[in-house]
N, C-alpha and C positions, 0 to 999 in steps of 0.2 A: 505494501499497501503505499501511495507517495506519500511524505512526509510533510507535506499541508493536510492532506486527510488525518492523517494521523496524531498531532496539532488540534485537530479540530475534536475528533473523537477523545481526548485527554479534555479538550474543556469541556464536551457538553455532560463525560462526566465529572467532573470537575465541580463543575457551579452550583446544580441543588443544592451536595452537604456543605460549600464555601459560603452557601447563603445562609444556610441554616446553623449555622456556625456560630455566626456573629453575636455578639454580646447584646444580647436588648431583655429591658425588666417589661412584666406583662405589668400591665392596670386595667384589665378585663374585669377580676372577679372585686366584689367587697362596694357593691354600689349599694346608696337607699335614694329613695327618692327625695328633694332637696325637704329641709326642716324637718327633716325624720330620722337622723342619725341612730340613734338612740330605739324608738318602736316599730320598722321594721325590719325583720331580716335580712344581710347583705344578699346582695343576687350577682348574676355576672352579665357582662351588655349583651351576653348571647341570649341572655334568657328575657332579657327587659326591653330588646329593641324589638318592633313590628312595625308592618308598615300603615298609613297614616295615622300617625301618633305626633304630640310634642311633648318629651319630657325633657324634664330639669333633673340632674340629677347628682347627688355629688357621694365623697369619698376623701379617705387622709391616707396619706402614704406617706414613707420616712426614708428618709434618704442616708447612709452607713457616711458615705464622705464628698465633699465639696466634689465635684467633676472638676479636670483641670481642663476642659476644650469644650468646646457649645454643642449641645446636645440639642435632637428633635424632640419634639412629645410630636409623635405618628397617628394618626387617626385615618382606617380605611374603615368605609359605610356607609351607604348609600342613604344618605340625610344631608342636612344645609346643619350647622353647628359653631355653637360659638363656646369659647374656653375661659376659662377664669382659674388662675391659681394664686393662691392663698387672697382671693375675693378683688384680684385684680383681672379686668380684659386683657390676655396675652395672644385674642386673635381668631377671626372667625372663617366661616367658611361658606358663603352663600348668604342665606337671609332663612332663618326657621322662624316658623310662622302658625297658626291653628288649623289656618284654611291654605287648600291648594292652593288657589289662584295667587295668595299670598307670598306664598314660599315662594323664595330663591333659591332654585339646586345649586347642591355645591360638588365639590370637585370627587372623586369616587375614593384618593388617595388625596389624604390633606398632613403636612409633615413641617411644625411650628417651629422653627428656633427658640431655645431657652439659651442666654445667657449663665456662665458658673456660680451668680450671686443668683439668682434666682432659683438656682435648685442646694443652697445651701446646706451641709448638713443638720438632719434633722426633720422635724414630722411636718410637712407641707398640707394643704386641701385643694383639693381639684374637681372642677364642676362645671359639667355639661351641660349646654340646651340643645336637643335634639329633636328635629324633626323628618318625618320620614311622607309626607302625605304623596307625594308621586311616585313611592313605589311600588309595584304590583302584588297586588294579595297573592299571588303564584309565587314568591320568595319571600320566605314565611322568616328567612334570616338576613335581615339587612346589612348585620355588624358582622367584619370582619376580624379589625384585630383594633390593638389600642396599647401602645408600648412607649418607653422613651428605649434609644439606642444615640452612641456617641454619634456625631456627624458626620466625621470619616468614614465610616466603617456601615454606614448605610449609603453614603455614595460607591464605596465598594463592593458592597453587596450588589445594587443596580445592577453597575456592571458586569459585574459576575455573571447575570442571570441575563442580561439584555446582550449582550459581546458575541456569543457563541450560535446564538438563535440566529441572531443578526448574519453570521460567519454564513451557519446553515443555508438559514434561508439568502443568501446568495449566488450558494454555489447551488442551488436547486433551481435554481432559476435560471443559471447560466447552463444548467444542465438540461433542462429542459426546454430552453431553446436551442440547444447543437441537437437534440433529438429528432424538434421539431423540423430546426432545415434538414436532416438527413431522410425525416423522413419524404418532405414534399422531393427534396434537389436529387436523393441517389434513390432509393428506393422505399417501396409503398409496405409497410413492414408492419402490420397491425399492432405487433406488443410495442413497438417503437414508440409510435404513435399516442401509444396505453401508457410506459415508461413515462413517455413525458409529460404525459394530462397529470399521473402521478406527482412526477415533484414538481409542478408548478402550483397543482393542488395544496399540498407538503410546505408548499413556502408559503404561499397565503396561510396559514391555515398557522404556521409559526408568529409570522407576520403580525395575525389575529390576538394569537397568545401572547405577546408579549407587549402588541400597542398600550394596554392598559399600566403600565409601567414605565413606556416609553414616554408616551405624550399625553398621559390623563385625559381624562371625558368630566359632563357634568352627570353626575349619578343616574339619572335619568336615562343617558346611553350606554349603562350596563347590560339592558336586557336584549336589545336588538345586534348588540357585539356577542351575547352570549347565543342567542339564538346563528347568527356565523357564523361561532364557532363549531357548533352541533351540525348546520349545513355542512362545514367543510370534513368537517371528523366523516360525517355518512359518503361525504364522496369518495374521500380516500377509503374508507374502509371496505366500499365496494371498489374500487379500482384495483387495491391491490390482489384481489384475488383474479377480478379479470385478465390483471396482465400475466400472472400466471397460466391461466389456462390459453390465454392468444398467445404465452412465450411457446407452451409444447404443444400446438394447434391439437387442441381437446376437440371432440367433435360437441354437436348441438350447441354453439356457441348463444344463440340467444336465449334461449332457455336455461344455459347456467349466469347470463347477466340476470333476467327478469328475478328467477330463483334469489340472485346475493342480495341483488337490489331490496329484496322486499324483504329479505331475512336482516340485512342490516336495520334497514329501518322497523322491523318490529323489534330491535333493538334499543334504539332511539325511541323509541315511546314510550317506553317500564316510566313508571309513575318513579323517576329518583330523580335529585338534584343534575341538573346539568353536565358538571363535570364527571357525576357517576355514571348516565347516559354517554359521555364521550367515552368512559373506562369500556363500557359493554360494548358498543358498537366496534370501538377496535381491536376488542379482543374475537370478537365475530371472525373481523378479519382480518387475524392474524390466524386465526382458526382456519377459516376456511382455505386458506393458503397453505398451510402447514398440509391440509388432506389432499388439496390438487398435486402437490409435492410429491408428495408417498403414493399418491397415484400414476405418477409422473416415476416415478424409480423403481415400483413395480414393472410397468412395464419397459422400463431400463431404455427413457428415452436420454438423450446427448443433453445433458447439462439439471442432470436433477439432482443427481450427488448433493453439486454444492447447494441448488435451490433448497430441498431441506435440509442441511445444513442452517443454511442461513435465516429460514422457515422458524426453524424450533429453538437455532438461539435464541434470536429476538424476544419468541411468545416466553420463554423463561426470562429474558432480560425484562420483557416489560410486565412479567409478573410479578417479579421480584420489587419492582418500585411500587407494591399495592394500589393505590386509587388517588397517587399524584399524576391525575394524566398531565394540568397544568403546570404542574414545578417542574416537567423536565422527563416525565417516561414518556412523553412522546418525541423528544429533540434524541432520545438515548438511542429510540427502536428504529429510528431515521436513519441516525445515524450507521447503525448495524445491521438497518436493513437496503435501502439505498444505495447505499454509498460501495456494498460490493456488488451492488446488483448494477450498476454507472460502471464500474470497473470492468464485470464480470459481460455486459455488452460491449464494451470497448472491445476486448481482445476476441469476442467474436465476430465484430465488423474489422477489425484485420485480419482476423482469417480466412474470414470472407474475402475479400480483398486478394489477400495472400494465394488463396486458391484461384479467383478470377483471371490473375496472374497466371496463376500456371496452369489452369486452362487455355487459355491463350495461345501459352509456348508451345504446350499438345496442339491444338487444332493447327499451328502453323508447324511443329513437327511434322505432325499426322499430311498434312498437304503436301511437305516435302518431300518425305518419302514415297507417295501416291503419284511424284509426279517424277521417277528416279528417270535420269534417263536412256539407259539402255533397258530398262524396260517397253517404254514409248518406241523406245528403235527396234527393239526388236517385236512389237507388235503393230508399226508401219507395216517393216518387211514382210510378216508373215500376212498382211493384209495384199498385198504387192501381188504374193505370190496367190494366194486364196481365189483373187480375183481373176487370175490369167486362167484356175485351173477350174475352181467354181462359184463366180457370183453369187448365188445362196449362201454357200458358207461361209463369203466375205463379207455377206452384207449380215448372216447372224453373229459373227464374231463382232462385225461393230459395235453393232443392238446391245451387243455382250460388255465389250470394252466399256462404250457408253454409260451403263447403268453402273458397270461399277465407277467410273469417273463421277457418275450423278451423284449413288448412294456417298462414299466419299467424300465430299464435296457437307451434303448435307449432315452428313454425321460430324463431322469433325467439330459443328457449332453447337456439339452438345456434352455437356460432361460425359453422359450416360444411355445407353441406349437399354433397348429390350432386348434379350438374346437371342430371340426370335428374330429380329432383322440384322445383326451380327449373326447367323447363320446363312441370315439369305447374302450377306455379301461374302460369306464363306465360298456357298453355292455355286453362284458368279462370279468369282474368283476360279474356282474349280473347273468351271465351264470354259473359263478361257487359256485358264493352263491346258482343256485337255487339248482344246484343236491347236496351239504353240504347241504340244507334243504328239498330236498325234496320236493319244494313249490314254486308258480311260483313269481318269483322274476323277476318283469322290471321297465324301465325309459321311460314314455313318453315325445315324446317334442313337445313343442307347438311356432315357431316360424323358424328364418331362421337362419341356424346356419353357412354356407359362407362367410368369412371375418373377423374374430372375432377372436384373440388370447389369452389364455389366460395361467398361470402359470402350469405347467405339474400336472400334478394328485389333481387338487386344487377340483374337484366335487366328486373325488374316494376318497378324502380323507373323504372329507363330508358321501358320503355313508359307508364307513367306520366305520365311529362315527354312524351313525345312525345304525348300527349291532351290535354298543359296548354297546349300551347304549337301546339297545331294543331285544327284544325277539320277531319276526315277525313267531307267528304257522302257518300263515293261506299264508303267502308269506306276500309279500310287494309290490306295485306300486310305486313309487316317476316320479315325474313331474317337468321338467324344463321349466319355461316362459322365453321367448327373449324377448324382448322387443327393438327395434334403436332408441333413439331420438336424436334431433342435435346434440350434443356435446360430447354426454356419451350412453353408453351399456349397459343394464339393465339386466341380468342373475337371475331369481331367482328360487331356485330348494324347493319345496316343499318334505318337509320325515312326512313320517304318524308316527304316533302313534302305539307303540307295549307297548307290558307288561313288564315295569320297567325292569332292570337287575342291579342288585350292577357292577359296572367296578372301578377298580384300576388303572388309565390309570393316564397318568402324563400332559395329555393337550398340546401332541404332536402336534396332527393333529391340533387342532385351529391357534397354535403356528405357525405351518408349512404354515396355510391358510395365514393367515396377513403378515406370512416375506415374503413369495414368490407375495404377491400383490403390496410388498411396492419395494422390488428387482426388480421388470418388469417396475413397472408403478406409485412408487413415493408417493408424496401425491395425485396423480390424481384418485387412485383409490379406493373404500370404500367396508369396508364387514359388514353383519348386522344379527344379528339375530334375529327373532321373533318369540315368541312359542304360538300357539295357543291351544285348545281344540283339533282341530284336527290333531296336529302335527305341525312340526318347519318349516319355512320359513327361507332359506336361501338367502339373496340381496348381489350379486356383481354386485356392479356398475362400469364401467370400461368405461377409454374414448376410444372414436374414434381416433383411426387410423390414420396421416394426409396421 
C-alpha cells in the first residue's frame, strides 16, 4: 500500500481515540430548576431537556485548582441558551423564549471562553436558560454535552476529528472522478461505474458527518442533516453489495438490486435513533457484501479470495467500533474497504492493459506467421502447376487458401476462439497440404469439442511445426484426444513421425503457443511436449471455464 494511504489509515485509526482522550470535565449531572436547590432531586440535562420547553436550571460545581490557560465551556444541544457563571451573564447562543415565534435559534455547538480568574479554585454556581421551541417531537433527547475543556485541547481534538475525514473524502472524490473518466473514456464496465458512485457517496457522507464540527449551523438545520446522513448511508449500504455483484458478473442483476435496496430500506425504517439506523443499514450492506464474496469464492471466481478477506475484515472492524457510526466507525471501514478495493481495481486495469498489449503482439505475430514467404511461394507455384493440369483442382485450392487466410485474419483479432473454429482452421490447412503433397492428410477427433475455448491457431501452429520438421511422403494422420476432468480439460495432439528434415526456424511457433496460452489463461494453463518412437505428443491442459 502506498505511504500516503498508510498515513491516512493511521490517522483514521488514531483520531477517535485521540479525541476521546482529551481531558474534559463533564457538567451534565446535578441540575435542578432555578430557585429549588434543595427542594427537588438533582437530575442530568439528558433527563430534563425535552422539545418545546423553556427551562431555567442551575447547579454548583467545584474547581480543584485555578487553570493556567483559557478554558472553554462547551454546550452541545438543540436549544437557544443563556449562561450565567456566579450570577454574571457570560454568553448567549440565540435568544431563549417561551413561544416558538419569539425564540431565535442558537447554534447546535456553542463554546464560551472563560479566563483563568473566572474559574478560580473553589466553588462556583452555573445557571442555564434553555429553550427548545423548534425541536421536533421525534427528537426526544435534544441535549448532547456540557463540559469544561482546555482551549488548546479543544482545538487539537477538532483538528484530529476533521483532518482525516477531510483527507479521506478528498481522496475518495478523486478516485470517483478517475473511475468515472475510465468508464466513459476507456471501457464501460458496470462495476467501475458502481465503484465511482460508491466512492462519491462515501465522500459526501464523510463531509455530511463532519459538517457539524467543521462549519456549525443553527440547531433547526440538524434534522435535515440527519436525514441527509441517513439517505447517504442507505445509498452506500445498497451500492456496496451491488458493486460486488457487478464485479463478479453474477446473474439476475435487477432482482439483486431491488432486494438489496429494499432490505437496506427496511433496516433504515427501524424505530431507533438516527445513528442506530445508520449502523444497522451499514451492517446489512457489509453482511450482503460478505455473502456475495463467499458465493463468488465458492464458484472460484477471479478476485473472490481477496474480496472475501476485505469484506470479512471490514465487518469485524465495524462490529468492534460498537454503535459509534458518526464518531469514526464509518471512516475506519471506508479505509479498510474502499482503498484496498481501489488498489485491486487499479491492478486489474493495469493487468488488462498488459493483456491487451500482449494480445496485440500475438495478433501481429500470428499474422506474420501466416504470411510466411515460403508458404505463399510454394502455394503460388502449386497453383500454377494445378492450373496447367486441372483448372478445377486449382480453383478448389485457391478457395481453400483464401478461406485459410480469411479465418486467420478474423481469428487473429480475438484473444480466444471456440475449439470447433480451431478445428475448422486445421481441417482447411490439412486440405491445402493434401493438395500440395498429393498425399492424404487428416485430423481425427476423439472426444467432444463444443464448450472449449483456445487461443487462436495453437493447434494449427503445432501442425505447421510438424510439417516443418518432417517430410511425410505417404501423407499423415494426426489425432486429437479430448479428456474432460473436474477442473481441467486436457487436449492431447499426436503428431506422427516422418523423415526428419533440416529446419532453420527461429522457434516462433513454440513461442507463440506458450505466450498465447499465458495471455488467455495465465498460470491456469500448461503445455508439454513428449517425444515417443511413433512421434510426438503435445498436451494442452486448460482450466474449465466458469
